[in-house]
All heavy atoms as an XYZ file, in Angstrom:
658
protein
N       0.868     -1.150      0.003
C      -0.015     -0.010      0.008
C       0.909      1.207     -0.011
O       1.745      1.401      0.884
C      -0.919     -0.021      1.247
C      -2.044      0.918      1.201
S      -3.209      0.727      2.551
C      -3.734     -0.976      2.299
N       0.717      2.080     -0.989
C       1.589      3.247     -1.224
C       0.764      4.500     -1.255
O      -0.442      4.491     -1.508
C       2.450      3.107     -2.466
C       3.369      1.927     -2.463
C       4.098      1.809     -3.748
O       4.122      2.791     -4.507
O       4.760      0.785     -3.956
N       1.409      5.665     -1.096
C       0.733      6.985     -1.192
C       0.231      7.095     -2.677
O       0.979      6.786     -3.572
C       1.715      8.088     -0.896
C       2.123      8.010      0.626
C       1.109      9.434     -1.160
C       3.188      8.949      1.040
N      -1.028      7.486     -2.760
C      -1.645      7.616     -4.101
C      -2.517      6.456     -4.475
O      -3.243      6.549     -5.420
N      -2.506      5.340     -3.719
C      -3.346      4.271     -3.982
C      -4.788      4.544     -3.641
O      -5.092      5.161     -2.614
C      -2.921      2.968     -3.212
C      -1.642      2.373     -3.726
O      -1.204      2.709     -4.816
O      -1.155      1.477     -2.996
N      -5.716      4.109     -4.530
C      -7.167      4.222     -4.180
C      -7.515      2.959     -3.461
O      -7.215      1.857     -3.905
C      -7.979      4.355     -5.470
C      -7.608      5.632     -6.204
C      -9.530      4.313     -5.171
C      -8.346      5.917     -7.537
N      -8.128      3.096     -2.301
C      -8.520      2.007     -1.455
C      -9.978      2.027     -1.151
O     -10.584      3.065     -1.178
C      -7.686      2.011     -0.140
C      -6.258      1.783     -0.403
C      -7.885      3.263      0.652
N     -10.518      0.905     -0.811
C     -11.916      0.738     -0.326
C     -11.843      0.370      1.175
O     -11.089     -0.536      1.544
C     -12.675     -0.307     -1.114
C     -12.716      0.024     -2.598
C     -14.056     -0.518     -0.546
C     -13.605      1.201     -2.952
N     -12.585      1.040      1.986
C     -12.676      0.723      3.385
C     -13.437     -0.592      3.615
O     -14.519     -0.727      3.049
C     -13.329      1.832      4.174
O     -13.499      1.523      5.498
N     -12.900     -1.453      4.392
C     -13.547     -2.739      4.673
C     -14.228     -2.742      6.046
O     -14.993     -3.710      6.364
C     -12.512     -3.878      4.613
C     -11.781     -4.087      3.267
C     -10.714     -5.149      3.392
C     -12.754     -4.389      2.186
N     -13.942     -1.795      6.911
C     -14.514     -1.810      8.252
C     -14.749     -0.374      8.723
O     -14.129      0.528      8.232
C     -13.527     -2.537      9.188
N     -15.681     -0.272      9.642
C     -16.008      1.042     10.254
C     -17.209      1.697      9.595
O     -17.879      1.051      8.767
N     -17.521      2.882     10.028
C     -18.709      3.572      9.492
C     -18.556      3.979      8.063
O     -19.608      4.312      7.396
C     -19.077      4.797     10.339
C     -18.136      5.978     10.184
N     -16.931      6.007     10.855
C     -18.174      7.008      9.374
C     -16.322      7.124     10.479
N     -17.072      7.788      9.559
N     -17.374      3.936      7.492
C     -17.117      4.331      6.155
C     -16.917      3.082      5.231
O     -16.313      3.162      4.170
C     -15.895      5.217      6.025
C     -14.665      4.617      6.732
O     -14.683      3.435      7.176
O     -13.669      5.386      6.843
N     -17.443      1.959      5.631
C     -17.349      0.710      4.828
C     -17.802      0.866      3.398
O     -18.857      1.559      3.172
C     -18.151     -0.419      5.548
O     -17.703     -0.595      6.844
C     -18.053     -1.748      4.815
N     -17.067      0.312      2.439
C     -17.296      0.345      1.016
C     -17.160      1.746      0.360
O     -17.541      1.893     -0.783
C     -18.703     -0.167      0.705
C     -18.830     -1.666      1.083
O     -17.829     -2.355      0.993
O     -19.969     -2.086      1.415
N     -16.558      2.697      1.044
C     -16.327      4.011      0.456
C     -14.880      4.076     -0.070
O     -13.964      3.525      0.596
C     -16.544      5.097      1.454
C     -17.985      5.238      1.881
C     -18.203      6.391      2.811
C     -19.615      6.452      3.247
N     -19.799      7.527      4.308
N     -14.659      4.726     -1.197
C     -13.329      4.832     -1.775
C     -12.563      6.030     -1.103
O     -13.201      7.090     -0.868
C     -13.542      5.098     -3.272
C     -14.859      5.708     -3.334
C     -15.661      5.162     -2.154
N     -11.335      5.873     -0.903
C     -10.451      6.890     -0.409
C      -9.076      6.778     -1.101
O      -8.798      5.834     -1.813
C     -10.139      6.686      1.098
C     -11.375      6.926      1.935
C     -12.194      5.868      2.334
C     -11.728      8.179      2.412
C     -13.352      6.067      3.101
C     -12.824      8.398      3.192
C     -13.619      7.333      3.542
N      -8.260      7.829     -0.927
C      -6.857      7.779     -1.443
C      -5.894      7.828     -0.260
O      -6.148      8.569      0.710
C      -6.633      9.033     -2.402
C      -5.135      9.004     -2.832
C      -7.560      8.920     -3.565
N      -4.889      6.978     -0.312
C      -3.842      6.999      0.737
C      -3.008      8.234      0.575
O      -2.444      8.487     -0.509
C      -2.955      5.746      0.671
C      -1.863      5.796      1.707
C      -3.773      4.459      0.854
N      -2.941      9.046      1.646
C      -2.225     10.340      1.513
C      -0.908     10.337      2.331
O      -0.012     11.199      2.124
C      -3.090     11.569      1.896
C      -4.203     11.732      0.912
C      -3.644     11.429      3.318
N      -0.755      9.354      3.230
C       0.489      9.315      4.056
C       0.512      7.950      4.784
O      -0.499      7.339      5.034
C       0.565     10.404      5.098
N       1.718      7.532      5.044
C       1.941      6.276      5.842
C       2.350      6.668      7.232
O       3.112      7.578      7.439
C       3.019      5.398      5.230
C       2.592      5.028      3.803
C       2.967      3.618      3.493
O       3.349      2.824      4.350
N       2.777      3.222      2.223
N       1.782      5.980      8.236
C       2.100      6.232      9.628
C       2.555      4.918     10.277
O       1.761      4.034     10.522
C       0.867      6.770     10.435
C       1.226      7.064     11.880
C       0.311      8.014      9.717
N       3.855      4.744     10.391
C       4.361      3.472     10.924
C       4.190      2.399      9.908
O       4.080      2.556      8.715
N       4.127      1.122     10.487
C       4.029     -0.019      9.585
C       2.569     -0.501      9.403
O       2.258     -1.179      8.463
C       4.845     -1.173     10.118
O       4.437     -1.479     11.446
C       6.344     -0.819     10.125
N       1.745     -0.198     10.344
C       0.353     -0.722     10.336
C      -0.755      0.261      9.913
O      -1.877     -0.125      9.741
C      -0.050     -1.320     11.659
C       0.851     -2.535     11.987
O       1.304     -3.197     11.062
O       1.002     -2.831     13.214
N      -0.398      1.541      9.926
C      -1.442      2.593      9.695
C      -1.144      3.431      8.490
O      -0.024      3.600      8.123
C      -1.576      3.425     10.917
C      -2.041      2.768     12.125
C      -1.236      2.196     13.050
C      -3.436      2.693     12.359
C      -1.703      1.560     14.176
C      -3.938      2.080     13.493
C      -3.056      1.472     14.394
N      -2.227      4.025      7.893
C      -2.096      5.021      6.827
C      -3.166      6.120      7.117
O      -4.087      5.902      7.899
C      -2.365      4.430      5.440
C      -1.236      3.465      5.043
C      -3.685      3.749      5.350
N      -2.915      7.275      6.527
C      -3.890      8.330      6.508
C      -4.592      8.360      5.207
O      -3.953      8.251      4.119
C      -3.194      9.703      6.753
C      -2.564      9.890      8.130
C      -1.770     11.187      8.158
C      -3.614      9.864      9.238
N      -5.919      8.385      5.226
C      -6.756      8.362      4.027
C      -7.605      9.609      3.952
O      -8.047     10.189      4.990
C      -7.578      7.123      3.888
C      -8.496      6.959      5.064
C      -6.716      5.892      3.748
C      -9.543      5.838      4.964
N      -7.912     10.065      2.694
C      -8.752     11.248      2.534
C      -9.510     11.033      1.174
O      -9.090     10.255      0.319
C      -7.966     12.497      2.536
N     -10.629     11.753      1.018
C     -11.349     11.710     -0.224
C     -11.621     13.062     -0.825
O     -12.148     13.184     -1.875
C     -12.669     10.943     -0.086
C     -13.663     11.551      0.839
O     -13.371     12.638      1.399
O     -14.775     10.992      1.029
N     -11.188     14.119     -0.107
C     -11.366     15.459     -0.564
C     -12.719     16.033     -0.316
O     -12.965     17.206     -0.596
N     -13.685     15.246      0.167
C     -15.022     15.729      0.484
C     -15.275     15.620      1.967
O     -15.121     16.594      2.687
C     -16.006     14.936     -0.335
C     -15.879     15.189     -1.840
S     -16.849     14.089     -2.880
C     -15.805     12.672     -2.961
N     -15.740     14.420      2.424
C     -16.061     14.239      3.813
C     -14.724     14.174      4.674
O     -14.718     14.573      5.831
C     -16.878     12.997      4.016
O     -16.139     11.852      3.602
N     -13.728     13.711      4.087
C     -12.359     13.675      4.710
C     -11.375     14.422      3.823
O     -10.961     13.983      2.783
C     -11.842     12.228      4.841
C     -12.476     11.486      6.003
C     -11.977     12.081      7.313
N     -12.672     11.466      8.394
C     -12.354     11.673      9.635
N     -11.362     12.460      9.954
N     -13.049     11.088     10.647
N     -11.076     15.624      4.260
C     -10.223     16.500      3.471
C      -8.717     16.221      3.818
O      -8.453     15.519      4.780
C     -10.566     17.959      3.737
O     -10.256     18.270      5.060
N      -7.858     16.888      3.098
C      -6.403     16.760      3.334
C      -6.034     17.375      4.676
O      -5.085     16.958      5.304
C      -5.630     17.461      2.222
C      -5.568     16.739      0.928
S      -4.669     15.185      1.091
C      -3.067     15.732      1.567
N      -6.833     18.310      5.145
C      -6.629     18.969      6.416
C      -7.001     18.095      7.573
O      -6.470     18.286      8.728
C      -7.365     20.310      6.521
C      -6.891     21.371      5.565
C      -7.417     21.166      4.119
O      -8.448     20.527      3.930
O      -6.691     21.577      3.207
N      -7.873     17.125      7.346
C      -8.253     16.212      8.501
C      -8.475     14.787      7.939
O      -9.545     14.236      7.934
C      -9.586     16.677      9.109
O     -10.603     16.712      8.203
N      -7.348     14.145      7.527
C      -7.420     12.817      7.057
C      -7.714     11.829      8.133
O      -7.548     12.091      9.338
C      -6.049     12.525      6.471
C      -5.123     13.482      7.203
C      -5.957     14.667      7.536
N      -8.163     10.617      7.769
C      -8.529      9.603      8.738
C      -7.413      8.650      8.878
O      -6.859      8.173      7.951
C      -9.826      8.846      8.233
C     -10.287      7.776      9.188
C     -11.617      7.291      8.744
C     -12.148      6.178      9.696
N     -12.470      6.697     10.996
N      -7.112      8.318     10.121
C      -6.121      7.276     10.438
C      -6.764      5.893     10.385
O      -7.834      5.711     11.012
C      -5.536      7.479     11.842
C      -4.454      6.569     12.289
C      -3.205      6.789     11.526
C      -4.193      6.742     13.794
N      -6.237      5.011      9.636
C      -6.889      3.697      9.392
C      -5.832      2.593      9.348
O      -4.747      2.810      8.831
C      -7.618      3.782      8.052
C      -8.619      2.706      7.780
C     -10.035      3.084      8.285
C     -11.036      2.173      7.728
N     -12.285      2.260      8.462
N      -6.198      1.448      9.903
C      -5.277      0.291      9.810
C      -5.257     -0.261      8.415
O      -6.322     -0.301      7.747
C      -5.783     -0.822     10.759
C      -5.455     -0.590     12.169
C      -5.750     -1.885     12.951
N      -5.521     -1.689     14.369
C      -4.378     -1.782     14.990
N      -3.329     -2.196     14.286
N      -4.222     -1.539     16.232
N      -4.105     -0.655      7.978
C      -3.920     -1.228      6.593
C      -4.816     -2.445      6.397
O      -5.320     -2.654      5.305
C      -2.507     -1.536      6.353
C      -1.592     -0.356      6.141
C      -0.196     -0.800      5.825
C       0.705      0.342      5.608
N       2.075     -0.079      5.280
N      -4.977     -3.198      7.465
C      -5.798     -4.473      7.295
C      -7.270     -4.182      7.081
O      -8.020     -5.099      6.666
C      -5.561     -5.456      8.465
C      -6.118     -4.965      9.788
C      -5.909     -5.975     10.851
C      -6.580     -5.620     12.159
N      -6.363     -6.634     13.197
N      -7.710     -2.971      7.314
C      -9.153     -2.622      7.137
C      -9.309     -1.950      5.771
O     -10.401     -1.366      5.543
C      -9.568     -1.668      8.226
C      -9.627     -2.330      9.592
N      -9.506     -1.636     10.750
C      -9.724     -3.628      9.941
C      -9.534     -2.498     11.755
N      -9.709     -3.721     11.312
N      -8.344     -1.982      4.897
C      -8.443     -1.358      3.578
C      -8.013     -2.375      2.524
O      -7.204     -3.245      2.750
C      -7.487     -0.162      3.474
C      -7.668      0.963      4.445
C      -6.535      1.920      4.448
C      -8.992      1.711      4.153
N      -8.615     -2.200      1.316
C      -8.266     -3.005      0.148
C      -7.858     -2.095     -1.003
O      -8.605     -1.201     -1.323
C      -9.464     -3.867     -0.277
C      -9.140     -4.798     -1.465
C     -10.298     -5.522     -1.904
N     -11.366     -4.535     -2.277
C     -12.579     -4.865     -2.577
N     -13.044     -6.041     -2.527
N     -13.441     -3.881     -2.933
N      -6.703     -2.281     -1.526
C      -6.215     -1.476     -2.691
C      -6.938     -1.967     -3.952
O      -6.981     -3.113     -4.255
C      -4.662     -1.642     -2.839
C      -4.199     -0.872     -4.070
C      -3.923     -1.262     -1.592
N      -7.508     -0.999     -4.634
C      -8.279     -1.296     -5.845
C      -7.683     -0.687     -7.092
O      -7.956     -1.130     -8.213
C      -9.754     -0.927     -5.727
C     -10.461     -1.841     -4.718
C      -9.925      0.532     -5.371
N      -6.839      0.400     -6.926
C      -6.218      1.031     -8.125
C      -5.174      1.998     -7.642
O      -5.027      2.246     -6.476
C      -7.316      1.812     -8.872
N      -4.390      2.419     -8.613
C      -3.358      3.460     -8.345
C      -3.827      4.720     -9.055
O      -4.266      4.678    -10.179
C      -2.013      3.110     -8.945
C      -1.246      2.097     -8.103
C      -1.659      0.627     -8.346
O      -2.088      0.328     -9.431
N      -1.612     -0.196     -7.312
N      -3.801      5.823     -8.301
C      -4.293      7.077     -8.822
C      -3.182      7.892     -9.541
O      -3.416      8.694    -10.391
C      -4.919      7.958     -7.775
O      -3.939      8.355     -6.861
N      -1.918      7.643     -9.149
C      -0.813      8.386     -9.715
C      -0.687      9.780     -9.137
O       0.150     10.556     -9.644
N      -1.361     10.041     -8.049
C      -1.248     11.396     -7.430
C       0.096     11.395     -6.619
O       0.315     10.533     -5.813
C      -2.434     11.630     -6.525
C      -3.720     11.666     -7.291
C      -2.211     12.926     -5.742
C      -4.944     11.821     -6.447
N       0.905     12.446     -6.885
C       2.110     12.618     -6.139
C       2.000     13.656     -5.050
O       2.446     13.368     -3.942
C       3.228     13.003     -7.107
C       3.580     11.934     -8.124
C       4.676     12.357     -9.065
O       5.265     13.429     -8.807
O       4.868     11.629     -9.997
N       1.353     14.759     -5.329
C       1.110     15.811     -4.325
C      -0.366     15.970     -4.179
O      -0.924     16.843     -4.918
C       1.840     17.147     -4.742
C       3.301     16.955     -4.790
O       3.897     16.319     -3.919
N       3.957     17.540     -5.790
N      -1.006     15.222     -3.308
C      -2.480     15.274     -3.264
C      -3.069     16.639     -2.740
O      -2.489     17.192     -1.856
C      -2.892     14.133     -2.389
C      -1.635     13.784     -1.596
C      -0.456     14.301     -2.373
N      -4.087     17.046     -3.358
C      -4.878     18.200     -2.884
C      -6.340     17.697     -2.898
O      -6.650     16.657     -3.436
C      -4.801     19.409     -3.811
O      -5.337     19.110     -5.085
C      -3.360     19.885     -3.953
N      -7.237     18.490     -2.232
C      -8.609     18.069     -2.182
C      -9.212     17.939     -3.571
O      -9.998     16.966     -3.848
C      -9.427     19.078     -1.329
C      -9.103     18.986      0.139
O      -8.824     17.840      0.617
N      -9.173     20.037      0.832
N      -8.875     18.855     -4.450
C      -9.399     18.794     -5.834
C      -8.928     17.568     -6.554
O      -9.699     16.905     -7.294
C      -8.998     20.056     -6.566
N      -7.643     17.223     -6.479
C      -7.154     16.076     -7.160
C      -7.687     14.793     -6.532
O      -7.916     13.773     -7.376
C      -5.566     15.994     -7.157
O      -5.121     16.024     -5.839
C      -5.034     17.161     -7.995
N      -7.951     14.743     -5.248
C      -8.507     13.547     -4.659
C      -9.947     13.322     -5.206
O     -10.313     12.206     -5.519
C      -8.541     13.707     -3.116
C      -7.168     13.697     -2.391
C      -7.380     13.934     -0.928
C      -6.407     12.441     -2.692
N     -10.714     14.401     -5.175
C     -12.100     14.287     -5.686
C     -12.113     13.841     -7.140
O     -12.893     12.940     -7.507
C     -12.818     15.632     -5.607
C     -13.227     16.120     -4.287
C     -13.959     17.451     -4.426
C     -13.843     18.289     -3.171
N     -14.477     19.604     -3.344
N     -11.271     14.430     -7.963
C     -11.225     14.065     -9.347
C     -10.841     12.614     -9.589
O     -11.457     11.931    -10.376
C     -10.244     14.949    -10.103
C     -10.208     14.790    -11.557
C      -9.230     15.799    -12.184
C      -9.192     15.601    -13.705
N      -8.274     16.522    -14.305
N      -9.837     12.122     -8.880
C      -9.396     10.729     -9.089
C     -10.440      9.714     -8.545
O     -10.631      8.702     -9.178
C      -8.060     10.499     -8.423
O      -8.084     10.625     -7.044
N     -11.069     10.031     -7.472
C     -12.115      9.130     -6.931
C     -13.335      9.114     -7.899
O     -13.904      8.059     -8.159
C     -12.528      9.504     -5.518
C     -11.341      9.156     -4.614
C     -13.786      8.820     -5.074
C     -11.546      9.587     -3.164
N     -13.727     10.266     -8.422
C     -14.849     10.309     -9.321
C     -14.502      9.581    -10.588
O     -15.338      8.837    -11.141
C     -15.213     11.769     -9.674
C     -16.021     12.436     -8.560
C     -16.390     13.846     -8.965
C     -17.131     14.525     -7.789
N     -17.593     15.863     -8.098
N     -13.284      9.713    -11.064
C     -12.846      8.948    -12.277
C     -12.849      7.466    -12.010
O     -13.294      6.657    -12.858
C     -11.445      9.382    -12.711
C     -10.993      8.726    -13.997
C     -11.848      9.117    -15.176
O     -12.207     10.280    -15.346
N     -12.159      8.142    -16.025
N     -12.391      7.039    -10.853
C     -12.430      5.609    -10.463
C     -13.821      5.086    -10.467
O     -14.107      4.008    -11.012
C     -11.745      5.413     -9.119
C     -11.975      4.083     -8.495
C     -11.397      2.940     -8.967
C     -12.872      3.891     -7.489
C     -11.550      1.716     -8.497
C     -13.111      2.658     -6.919
C     -12.459      1.561     -7.439
N     -14.763      5.811     -9.848
C     -16.169      5.370     -9.792
C     -16.751      5.259    -11.161
O     -17.431      4.326    -11.542
C     -16.971      6.270     -8.878
C     -16.498      6.108     -7.466
C     -18.476      6.033     -9.035
C     -17.088      7.143     -6.469
N     -16.475      6.229    -12.020
C     -16.975      6.286    -13.420
C     -16.460      5.089    -14.181
O     -17.192      4.432    -14.845
C     -16.580      7.569    -14.082
C     -17.226      7.867    -15.403
C     -16.853      9.196    -16.015
N     -17.045     10.279    -15.043
C     -16.057     11.096    -14.659
N     -14.843     10.984    -15.169
N     -16.296     12.068    -13.864
N     -15.148      4.785    -14.069
C     -14.556      3.622    -14.764
C     -15.130      2.361    -14.238
O     -15.384      1.418    -15.009
C     -13.041      3.663    -14.544
C     -12.342      4.762    -15.257
O     -13.004      5.410    -16.122
O     -11.153      5.052    -14.981
N     -15.394      2.299    -12.925
C     -15.952      1.041    -12.327
C     -17.395      0.794    -12.859
O     -17.710     -0.323    -13.122
C     -15.936      1.249    -10.818
C     -16.134     -0.006    -10.036
C     -15.797      0.289     -8.616
N     -16.533     -0.577     -7.712
C     -16.510     -0.470     -6.416
N     -15.787      0.416     -5.839
N     -17.240     -1.306     -5.689
N     -18.163      1.852    -13.051
C     -19.515      1.699    -13.564
C     -19.490      1.232    -15.003
O     -20.252      0.397    -15.430
C     -20.298      3.019    -13.439
C     -20.724      3.296    -12.018
C     -21.594      4.527    -11.945
N     -21.953      4.815    -10.596
C     -22.092      5.991    -10.122
N     -21.938      7.054    -10.903
N     -22.383      6.183     -8.827
N     -18.549      1.804    -15.788
C     -18.471      1.397    -17.194
C     -18.084     -0.049    -17.332
O     -18.588     -0.809    -18.117
C     -17.448      2.283    -17.938
C     -17.873      3.755    -18.184
C     -16.698      4.494    -18.809
C     -19.042      3.753    -19.130
N     -17.173     -0.491    -16.478
C     -16.742     -1.888    -16.491
C     -17.849     -2.802    -16.096
O     -18.081     -3.876    -16.664
C     -15.536     -2.076    -15.565
C     -15.034     -3.508    -15.468
C     -14.314     -4.038    -16.561
C     -15.321     -4.328    -14.370
C     -13.883     -5.306    -16.496
C     -14.881     -5.604    -14.347
C     -14.150     -6.101    -15.388
O     -13.680     -7.406    -15.358
N     -18.700     -2.356    -15.111
C     -19.816     -3.186    -14.617
C     -20.895     -3.345    -15.747
O     -21.615     -4.363    -15.786
C     -20.437     -2.587    -13.363
N     -21.026     -2.309    -16.558
C     -22.059     -2.361    -17.578
C     -21.698     -3.276    -18.735
O     -22.612     -3.796    -19.472
C     -22.314     -0.962    -18.110
C     -23.001     -0.060    -17.145
C     -23.156      1.360    -17.639
O     -22.717      1.662    -18.824
O     -23.655      2.200    -16.930
N     -20.390     -3.511    -18.921
C     -19.945     -4.356    -20.069
C     -20.189     -5.812    -19.876
O     -20.478     -6.396    -18.967
C     -18.434     -4.168    -20.329
C     -18.198     -2.762    -20.851
C     -16.687     -2.529    -21.043
O     -15.838     -3.387    -20.686
O     -16.366     -1.485    -21.620
């Protein structure tokens, strides 16, 4: 799990929601944000085992706008794939 990975939460009140990893904290934790409910100013601390990596966003210097854009693109691509 690396910075910029798009992850899906597997546990907690945010289950099944997509986020982007914005920082690593030690070996077991990461900070995640989505630019909307969880901004870069207040990311969520989450255990790695409660997350599943689903894609790489390629974001190097994340901002709230780039997080929103990459998550929306991921959701759009996922819907297109589901329709095929």
